[in-house]
N, C-alpha and C positions, 0 to 999 in steps of 0.2 A: 146143612152143608157149613162148613167150617173154615176159618181164615187159612190162607196158604201161606209158606214162610216167604218173608221179604228178601228178596238181594239187597245187599250193600249198593247205595248211590255211585253213581261214578265221581270221579274225581280229573283236574287236568292231567293228562299223560298216561289215561287209562287205554288200553289196550283192548281194541273191537275188531273181533273177528268178522269179517262178510263173508256170509255164505248164500249158494244159490239151491234151495231143495226142491225148487217147482220149475217153473218157465226158465228158458233162456234170458241172458242178460244182455242189453245192449252197452259195449265196453264205454262208448261216449258217456252215457248216463251215468255208468258205474263209477267213471274218473270223475265226473263231476260231483257226485255223491261223496267219494272219498276226500277229494278237495273239501267240500262243505264240514265234512267230521273233523278234516286235519284243522281247519279255522275254528271249530270247537275245542283246540288243545287236547285233541283226542290220537290215539296211533291206531287210523283204520288198517287192518291188515286182511286183503282179499284172498279167500280160499284157494288153493289150487286148483281146482276146478269150477271158480265159479263163471268163466265164461266159456265153457263148452256148452255145445251143442250136441244132442243124442243123434246117431246118423240110424240109417237103417229105415226110413219113415216115421221117424219118431222125434221130429226137429222141435213139438210142442215141450220136450223135457231137455232141461239144461245137463245133459250128460245122461251117463246110465244112474240107475238107482242106487248101484252100490258107491259109484265114486259122491254123488250128492251127501249119501247116508256118511260113509268115510269124513268127508270137510267138515261136516256138522259136528260128529262124534269127537274127532281129531281137534277140533277147538273147542268144545266144551269143556274136555279133559286135559287140555293145556292150561297148566296151575298160571301163565304169564296172561292168558286171556280173562277180562273182568265182563266182557258184554258180547254175544253174539247178534249179530243181526241179520236179519235177510235182505237177499239185492232185489227181489220181487216174488208176486206172487204167480199167476198164472194156475198151473196145475201140475201135481207130481209128487206133494207131501205124501199122501196117503199111499204111493207105492215105494216109498223108502223109509216109513217112520216103523215099519215091523225089523227094519235090519239093525235099527240102533240098539248099542248095548245098553239097556238102561241100567242096570245094574252098575257099569264102570259109570256113567253119566252121573250116577246118586252118588258114587264115591267121590268125583271130582268136587262134589259141595253145590251149593246154589250161585248163580250168576244171572245179570241180565239176560232175558231172550225179548227181543223185538221185532214183529212182523203183522202182515193182516192179509187179509182175504185167503190166499189156499192155505196158509200158515195156522189156520183154524186148527186144523189136525194136528199140529204141532203144539199150540196151544192146549188144547185135552190131552195130548200125551204127557206135557210137562206137569200138568194139575195131576194126572191120575196115576202117574208112573214116580213122580220127583216131589209132588205136593208142593209148588212152586207157583209164587205170583209170575204172571209173564206181563209182556205191552203189547196192546194190540195198537200198533200204531204204523207209521209211515215207514217203505222201506227204502235201502238205500241208495238204489238206482230207480227210484220211483218219479215220475214227472212232478208229482205232487211237492215230495220232498225236497227235489233239486230246484223247482222254481217256485215255491209258495213260500213267502215269510212266515203265515199262522202256523202251517204245520210245521215247520223248522222249529219257531220259538217253542209252541207246545211240547214239542218233542224233547228238545234242548231243556227245557224247565224240568220238565219229569224225569229226564237221567241225573241232571246237577242239583236241582231244587224241589223236589217233588212238593213240599209243603206248601209251593205256591201255586199250585194248579189242582187242591183236591177238590175244585166244585166245578162239573159242565152246567152251561145253564144254555134251554132253549128257548125262542120263540115261538116256537110252535103250540098248536093248542092240545091238551091233553086227548087221548083217543078213549082213554078211561080214566075216572078221575081216582083220585087216592093217594095216598102216601104209605111207602113199604120200606121194610128193612131187609138186607140179606146180603151174601157174598158174591160179587161180579163174577160172569163167567159169558159165556157166547163167543160171538164171532160171526162169520158168513154162513147164513142160514143154510145154503145148500150144502155144504161142507158138514154142519151140525147134522142134516137130515140124512145125508148120506154114508155119514160115519157111525150111526147109530147100531149099535151090537157088534162094532168091530173091535179088535184088543186096542188096549191104549184110552180108553173112551170111557167117560163116566154114566152111570145108569140114566141120569135125568136132573132134572133143572130143580129138583126140591129144594124150598128153602133159599134159591137163589135169586139174584136179580139177573134176568139173560137180558144180555146187549146185543142186538142182532141188525144185522143189515147186508144188502148183496146188489150183485151189479149183471147187468144183461139177462136177468130174469123177466119172461114177460107175466103179468098178473096169474096166467093160470098156471104158473110153474111154482110163483112164491106160494100159491095156494095148495098146490100138491104137497111141498116141502111142509108148511105148516101143519097140512091135514096128516102126513107121516108122521110129527112129533105127538101131535094128539092121539092119534089111532094107538101109537107105540105106548101110553104114556108117558113119554118122557119130559112133557110140560107139566104132569100134575104135581100138586104143591108148589109151584111157583110162585114167589112172592111178589114180583113186579116185572114188567117189561119195559126196555127202555131199547126204541129204534131211531139208527142210524141212517143212513144213505141209501138210496134206493135208485142208483144212476142207473139209466139205461132199462129201467124194468117198468116201462111204458107211461104214459102220462097217471101222474099220482093223483089224479081225479077218479081211475080206473081203478087203483092198485089200493089206494086208501080205504074203500070199501073192504076188499078182501081181507086186510088185516083186521079190521072194525069184526067182520065175522068171524074171523077165525081166533080173534082174540080176545074178543068182549067179551064171551060167554065163560071165560077163565075166573071172572069175578076179581082181576088185581089190579092196579094202577098201570097206563099203559101212557108213556111219553114219547113224543115223536121228535123229530128232528135234534137228535143231540149231538149233530157235528162231527160222528165219526165214520169210519168206513172210505166208501169210494166216492168222496167229495173233493171238491177243492177246500183246500185248508183245513185236512181232517185232522180232527183231534187226538190224543194217544190217550185212552184208556186200559187202565190195569183190570186182570183177570185174578180175583183168587182175595178181592180185599173188603171187608164190609164196608155197607154203604147204605144209606137213605135215599131212595127215590122218592120225591115229591111232584107228582105227575102235576096237580093244580099251579105251582109255583114253577115248573120245568127244569127243574134242577134234579142231578146228580151230585151227591155229597160224600166223599169219602171220610169214612171215619180217622184213618190215618193216614198219613202219605204213601203213595205205590212203592216206594223203596225206602230201606232203612237210611 
C-alpha cells in the first residue's frame, strides 16, 4: 500500500463547502458549526441541499441520492472551494457514491475532505478513485464538533498546522503487542464490511495500518463484521490495527474479548483507545499517510503531516 496524495493545508480565508451526503441535518447545529468555522477565519458555504430531508418514507436521508451527489460533486469541482466538509453521518453515502463523476472530480485536483462514520464509503472512494489523503474527523453539524473544544482544536490544528498533530497517544493497554509500519486506512467497521466488493473500494488492507471504530453495534454484530473481513481475505497482510471508540456497542468488557478473538490471531500489533470515532472529543486521523503504530507505547506517529 502506497502513500496517497496530500492536499494543501488551509489558510485564513479558505472557502469550505459543507455538504450532506448521508443523513438529514439539524439546522440549529449546522448554523453553530458554520459560526465556528467562521471564527477560524474560514469562509463556509452550505451546499444547496444540505438541509433537505427525503420524502416518501425515506426521511433518514438528507434529500434525494441525486441531489446529495450533485452537491458533493459541484463543491469538489468548484475551483474556488478549498475543502469539503460533511455536515453529519447517519446513512446514505453508499446510495449516492456511484452517482459521482469521478473523472470530473479527478480533473478538479486535490483538496481537503473531512467526514467520519457513514462517510467511510467516501473515504474509500477518494482513496480508490483519486488516490487522495482524506481526514476522518468531526462533521460540521455534529454535537461533538459544536460542543467539544478538544475535537475542535485537533481538527483546526490538522487543517492549519498539521505538523503539530503528527502523533496520537492512548492510555489504553495493547490488545496485541508490537510495532508496525504502514499506510493508514479505515473508518467505521460496518461500512468497511458492507462496502467490500462494491465499486470504488479497495481490495484489502494489505500493508496498511487499519484504524477502525463503530457505534451502536452489539458485540455479536462487531464479531460478524470482523468475521466477514477475515473470511473475504480483506485483512490478509494488514500491518497493524488501531482501535478507536465503540460507543453504544455494549459493555466494553463484553466487546473486548470479541476484538481480541477476531484480531489477535492476525499476529500484528493492535492498540486500543486511540481517541477517534464516535467519542467525546474525537481526534482527526488522516487516511493515506505512512505511519508507525507502537502498541506497547500506545502511539500512532505519522511520518509526515496529513496535509502539505
